[in-house]
N, C-alpha and C positions, 0 to 999 in steps of 0.2 A: 223446809223451818231449820230441820237439823242435821241438812244435806246430806242425808242417807246414803242418795243415788249419784249425785257431784263428784264424778270421777274426777275433775282436776283436783278440790280439796281431800277426796282419799288420797290419790297417787299423785298426782302433783308437784312441784317445786314446795318446798315446804309443809306435806302433806301429812294427815291428821297420823294414819298409820305407822309411818314412820319417830314419828313422837311419843307414839302411846302402844303398849303392849303388856301381856298379861306374862309374870313367872311364877310360878307358884300360889295362884289364887290370889298375887300380892298386886295389885295394878301399878305402870310409875306411869309418870306422866313427865316429861323432857329430864327423867332420871330423879325425879323429887316423887320421894312414894307416898304415895294418897292410903285412906283410910277408907275407901269405897270396894266393896266387894263383888261389885258385876261390870262387866263390859257399858251397860247402858247405863251407868252413873260418870262414867269414866271425866268425863269433860264439865257435870257439874260444879265442881269446886275450882275451875280453871277460868273463870268468867265469864264463859262460856255457857251458856244454855244447854242442859241438860237434861235426856228424860227423866220422867217421875220413874220411883222403883218398881209402882205397880204396873210397869210396863216390862220389865223382867220377868212376874208372876205370870201376867198375860202370855208373854211367849210363849214362857215352860209350859204353860198349862196347853199350847197347841202341839208343841212338840209332843209332849204325854199322852194324850190323844195319837198324834203321828206313829208313833213308836208301838201305844196300846192297837192297835187298828194294824200296825203293818207285823208286829212280832208275838201277837196274840197274847195279847195282857188281858188282863181284870181291867173293866167289864168288857173288855171288847175280845173278847178270847173266844167265840158260838162258832166264829167261821170256818175256825180250821178243822174239826174234826169234819164238816161237811162237806170241806172239800175233799176232804177222801176218797168222795165216793167217783171220783175221774180215775183213768188207768193208775195202774199202780206205778212208773216210769215215770210219769209227771209228777205223783206224790212224791216221788225219792228226788229228784229233780230240783221242783220251783218250789214245792209246800214243806219242803224239809232242810235243805240244803240252801237254795238261794233265794227266797223271795221274803219268806218270814227274816232272814239275814237281817234286811236292810234296815230293821227297828233298832236294832243294837246296835246296829253299826254309826247310824243316824248317832244316836247319845255317845257315841264312844268320840265323834267328830266335835261335838258340843257340850262335850265332859266340861271344858276350863271354863266355860260360861257359865253352870251354875254352882249358887250357893248352898250351905249347911241343909238351911232348908227344904231345898228342891232335892238333893240328895240322898236325904232321910224317907223323903216319899217315895222318890222311887224303891229304894233299898224295902221298905214294907209293901207296896205293892208286888214287885219282886217276889218275895217271900210268900206273900200269900197265894200269889197264882201257883208257884213251885207247887206249894203242898196241896192247894183245891186241887188243880189237875192232875197231881199222881194219885190222887184220892179217889177221882175219879176215874182214873188209868182202873184201877186194881178193882172197878166195881162191869168193867164194859165186856163184851163176849166177842166184840168183831175187832177181828188182829189188827185192823186197818186202823181202828178208832185207837186201839190201845199205844199205836204207835204216833197217833197226832195227837192225844193226852200224854204222853213223852215228850213228843216234841214243847209243847205248851211250859212242861214243866220245866224243861232245862233252859227254855227264853229265860223261864221265871228267876231262873241260879242266874241266867248271866245278869240280869238288870239288878237282880238286888247287887250282886259282885259291883256293876258300876257305883250304885249306891253307899255302899258302904268302902269307898276307895279303893277296891280291888280291878283297878280299869285293866291291866296285862292280863290279868287273871281270867277276866269277861272276857278279849278278845281273843284270847289263846281260846279259851272254851268254844269260843261262835266256830272258829276256822275246823278245830276238833270233830263237832258235833255234825257238822256239814258230810267229814267223812264216814262215820259209823252210824249217821242216823239215813243217809243215804241207802248204806251197802244194809242197813237191818230192812227200808222199804223196798229193796229189789229178792232179799230176801223173804219178805214176807209175799211177794210176789210171785215167786216161783212156789212156794206154799201154797198159796190158792190156786194156781195154774194144776199143779200136782191134784188137789182133792178136786179141783173140776172134772180130771178126769177118770179119777178113781170114780168120783159121782155118776156120770156116764157109765165107762166102764159097767157098773154094778144095779144100774137101773134104780139111784137112791134121791128120795128126796129130800135134800139135806141142801145146808148154805154154806157153800166152801170156805166163806171168810169166817164161821163163828168158830170157836177155839175147840168150840165142847164136842165139837165134830172130830178132833186131831187126834193125832196117837202114834208113835210106833215110823214116825215117817223120817227119823235116822238111816234107818236099813235101806230104806227109799233114794234118799235123800243125805247121803253121806259129809261129800261137801260142801254144801248147802250149810249141813248141820253144824261144821265146823264153825265157817264165818259165822254163821248167827249166833255159834257158843263168844265168838274173839271179839264180833262188836256187841256183843249185848255188857261183854264182861268190860269195856270202854267206858259205856252206859253206867254201867253198877261204881263207874270210879269216878 
């Protein structure tokens, strides 16, 4: 009905793609500006059958749920700290730098299709997630769970930046976050490994990931300490 998957209609002679595009959130049809604010209403005023506006919000809801699940945004954020039970190297690569970035990247790809209401929703959810995760992080004792909640908080910042219009800043932070959070997880792995050796050498009954058992590691791990300071300072920025 809407020729959604009709390749000939979309890309053939006199195709729809060449007749319609989005510039600065204003849609033009054959050179004539329209008053519609979304891709879904593009052909509603041109004599063709267009999708009702409600379908854009349904599509937005689906995209947001995908982003919330993939980038651990409220209310689908609980899986990321639990995933930190895996090896630290896996946490560094997948859970901090690669996999969770896909949700924010998806927002970036679909960004021109969102209207002001939808962007406001993204900003509110991202702001709440950033504050909530940071608050939870300061109550944790497990080193890797602290970094996990920090990751959720930083992803919340990125989603909020998308919502307030800071598209470039959001994607820039997405790239920089991948580097310093990956290194922070690798530092955490080194610290946990060292704590496990201390536990075994002294026959101690302690959790090597509990930060309450740590202290004075700067002298044993000087290079790791320097890297941790630099990466933590990037996180604070």
